[in-house]
Wavefront OBJ file of the C-alpha trace (Angstrom):
o trace
v -0.232 -0.110 0.064
v 1.149 3.412 -0.635
v 1.426 7.041 1.364
v -0.863 8.984 -0.660
v -1.195 12.786 -0.962
v -4.371 14.321 -1.849
v -4.976 17.745 -3.086
v -8.616 19.151 -3.507
v -9.881 16.750 -0.821
v -12.767 18.673 -0.406
v -14.436 18.527 -3.528
v -16.595 15.602 -5.325
v -13.224 14.049 -6.950
v -11.467 14.726 -4.207
v -13.725 13.140 -0.993
v -14.179 10.260 -3.291
v -10.462 9.694 -3.872
v -9.996 9.902 -0.314
v -12.899 7.327 0.372
v -11.321 4.747 -2.683
v -7.805 5.341 -1.407
v -8.899 4.034 2.501
v -11.161 1.379 1.367
v -7.777 -0.207 -0.831
v -5.594 0.472 2.284
v -3.755 3.580 1.550
v -2.600 5.799 4.179
v -4.029 8.939 3.466
v -3.133 12.458 3.328
v -5.722 15.491 2.745
v -4.660 19.006 1.697
v -6.986 21.334 2.449
v -7.296 25.182 3.559
v -10.474 24.266 5.922
v -9.742 20.188 6.934
v -13.157 20.079 8.423
v -14.884 20.489 5.208
v -13.282 17.287 3.991
v -16.358 15.087 3.292
v -15.394 11.776 4.842
v -15.535 10.413 8.062
v -12.434 10.149 10.665
v -10.144 6.984 9.515
v -7.122 5.903 11.486
v -5.030 6.108 8.191
v -6.114 9.256 7.284
v -4.492 12.350 8.155
v -5.691 16.080 7.872
v -3.397 18.532 6.719
v -4.143 22.384 6.971
v -2.683 24.286 4.410
v -2.898 26.635 1.011
v -2.249 25.101 -1.775
v -0.981 28.453 -3.011
v 1.862 28.386 -0.360
v 5.200 26.851 -1.311
v 6.076 26.051 2.143
v 3.001 24.594 2.937
v 3.181 22.297 0.030
v 6.177 21.259 0.426
v 5.990 20.567 4.240
v 2.656 18.436 2.816
v 4.561 17.000 0.194
v 6.965 15.289 1.885
v 7.073 11.168 3.079
v 4.573 10.325 0.204
v 4.917 7.973 -2.320
v 2.915 9.441 -4.800
v 0.236 12.641 -5.662
v -2.971 13.075 -6.793
v -4.663 16.040 -7.517
v -8.029 17.201 -7.913
v -7.711 20.790 -7.437
v -10.732 22.963 -9.267
v -11.173 26.346 -9.387
v -14.445 28.113 -8.713
v -16.007 31.158 -10.589
v -15.578 32.254 -14.159
v -12.747 34.722 -13.916
v -9.037 34.924 -14.190
v -7.221 32.530 -11.879
v -4.023 30.698 -11.609
v -4.882 28.400 -8.995
v -3.853 25.639 -11.791
v -0.559 26.684 -12.995
v 0.611 28.276 -9.665
v 0.119 25.510 -7.164
v 1.097 22.646 -9.739
v 4.662 24.775 -9.884
v 5.011 24.548 -5.757
v 3.634 20.936 -6.254
v 6.363 19.745 -8.992
v 8.874 21.656 -6.697
v 8.305 20.137 -3.793
v 8.053 16.255 -5.215
v 11.419 16.955 -6.956
v 13.319 18.149 -3.281
v 11.268 15.166 -1.409
v 12.147 12.667 -4.182
v 8.501 12.070 -4.632
v 8.127 10.458 -8.253
v 4.241 9.795 -9.147
v 1.757 12.566 -9.869
v -1.695 12.164 -11.005
v -3.937 15.491 -11.938
v -7.022 16.078 -13.169
v -7.697 19.050 -15.952
v -10.333 18.424 -18.488
v -11.281 16.790 -21.578
v -12.000 20.087 -23.351
v -8.849 21.475 -22.874
v -8.527 20.073 -26.403
v -10.200 21.129 -28.986
v -10.441 17.436 -31.000
v -11.898 15.956 -27.983
v -14.994 18.866 -27.874
v -17.964 18.942 -29.842
v -19.380 21.953 -32.039
v -21.782 22.819 -29.062
v -18.991 22.850 -26.488
v -16.551 25.045 -28.418
v -19.228 27.671 -29.541
v -21.017 27.886 -26.217
v -19.396 26.002 -23.152
v -15.395 26.865 -23.704
v -15.905 30.501 -24.063
v -17.440 30.670 -20.798
v -14.178 28.595 -18.998
v -12.020 30.285 -21.356
v -9.793 31.690 -17.895
v -10.127 28.030 -16.187
v -9.169 26.454 -19.357
v -6.238 28.741 -20.137
v -4.940 27.736 -16.768
v -5.435 24.230 -16.525
v -3.391 24.137 -20.086
v -0.640 26.045 -18.447
v -0.965 23.686 -15.656
v -0.582 20.520 -18.131
v 2.680 22.797 -19.898
v 4.287 22.915 -16.585
v 3.683 19.085 -15.777
v 4.748 18.091 -18.956
v 8.096 20.173 -18.615
v 8.904 18.091 -15.542
v 10.335 14.745 -14.962
v 8.216 13.128 -12.758
v 5.754 10.371 -13.438
v 3.118 12.047 -14.389
v -0.583 10.963 -15.722
v -3.078 14.072 -16.827
v -6.500 12.912 -16.491
v -8.943 14.743 -18.772
v -12.549 13.579 -17.822
v -15.511 15.225 -19.643
v -18.705 16.186 -17.621
v -18.899 15.075 -14.152
v -21.771 13.713 -12.442
v -22.525 12.368 -9.380
v -23.622 9.038 -10.486
v -22.211 6.050 -8.369
v -18.994 4.071 -8.703
v -19.821 1.561 -12.083
v -15.970 0.608 -13.657
v -17.767 1.073 -16.735
v -15.641 3.713 -18.308
v -12.984 3.752 -21.319
v -9.908 5.346 -21.448
v -7.604 6.367 -23.870
v -4.484 8.507 -24.160
v -5.565 9.221 -28.090
v -9.175 10.945 -28.110
v -12.029 10.089 -26.857
v -14.573 12.286 -29.007
v -16.803 15.186 -26.703
v -19.546 14.679 -29.091
v -22.806 17.205 -28.260
v -22.063 18.817 -24.510
v -26.012 19.167 -24.155
v -27.309 16.315 -25.995
v -25.843 13.358 -24.707
v -22.373 14.010 -24.670
v -19.760 11.658 -22.703
v -19.979 11.998 -19.044
v -18.346 10.177 -16.259
v -19.034 9.965 -12.732
v -16.752 11.712 -9.855
v -16.334 7.823 -8.308
v -15.575 6.302 -11.696
v -12.915 9.405 -12.087
v -11.546 8.402 -8.667
v -11.358 4.907 -9.259
v -9.244 5.279 -12.642
v -6.937 7.870 -11.004
v -5.941 5.357 -7.935
v -5.721 2.182 -10.738
v -3.012 4.644 -12.329
v -0.794 3.785 -9.053
v -0.291 0.591 -9.807
v -0.239 1.240 -13.928
v 2.669 2.394 -16.109
v 0.135 2.562 -18.975
v -0.441 6.117 -19.357
v 2.593 7.611 -17.729
v 3.727 11.161 -19.059
v 0.540 10.565 -20.965
v -2.558 12.983 -21.198
v -5.558 10.508 -20.807
v -9.323 10.902 -21.767
v -11.682 8.822 -19.488
v -15.478 8.740 -20.110
v -18.529 6.330 -20.687
l 1 2 3 4 5 6 7 8 9 10 11 12 13 14 15 16 17 18 19 20 21 22 23 24 25 26 27 28 29 30 31 32 33 34 35 36 37 38 39 40 41 42 43 44 45 46 47 48 49 50 51 52 53 54 55 56 57 58 59 60 61 62 63 64 65 66 67 68 69 70 71 72 73 74 75 76 77 78 79 80 81 82 83 84 85 86 87 88 89 90 91 92 93 94 95 96 97 98 99 100 101 102 103 104 105 106 107 108 109 110 111 112 113 114 115 116 117 118 119 120 121 122 123 124 125 126 127 128 129 130 131 132 133 134 135 136 137 138 139 140 141 142 143 144 145 146 147 148 149 150 151 152 153 154 155 156 157 158 159 160 161 162 163 164 165 166 167 168 169 170 171 172 173 174 175 176 177 178 179 180 181 182 183 184 185 186 187 188 189 190 191 192 193 194 195 196 197 198 199 200 201 202 203 204 205 206 207 208 209 210 211 212
C-alpha cells in the first residue's frame, strides 16, 4: 500500500479519492485550507493537513514523506485564475525536493479542441476560457517536469455512483454534443481510474481521457 497525498480533498472528486484510497488500504493525507470541510469520516489511516495550495512552504511540508500525489484541485468562478498553474509549480518543486515521483492530476477533456464537440466549443468553452487557459498552463508545467506524471481529462462530471464501466484513451475520446447526450463520467469512476494508475505504467507521461 502507498502513502498518498490528495489535493482538492474537499471537492467531489477529491472526497471520492480519499474514500476509495482508504478502502483500498492506502495511508492518506488530505490537504485542505479547512480540513474540517473534508466530507469523509475520521479514519485511522487518514491524516488531515491544513494548508494553502498557493503557499510553497506549506505544500512542501505536505508532499514530504509520500509515495504519490493525486490532484483533484479545482477553481471556482469564471474570472481569471492561476490556481492550477501556480499550485502545480509548488507541487512539482516539492516533489523534486522530497524525491516523490508519481503525480496523477485532473484537468479536463475540453482543453483539447479535437475532443470537444461543436456546441461545446461554441457555447461552453468561451464561458470557461479562463479556467481552460490556466489548465493548459498547468499541463505544460507538468509535461516539462521529470516526474512520472499522468494527466487525466474527464468530460462532464456527475454524481452517479461507482460503475467501473468507463473507457480510457491516450488518443481521443470525442466529446460529441455536450448538451445532447455527450460523454460524462461520475466523480466516483474518475477517482477509481486515478487510483488504478498507481499500479500501472500504461499512461505514465501521457494525457488520458476517461468517459463512458
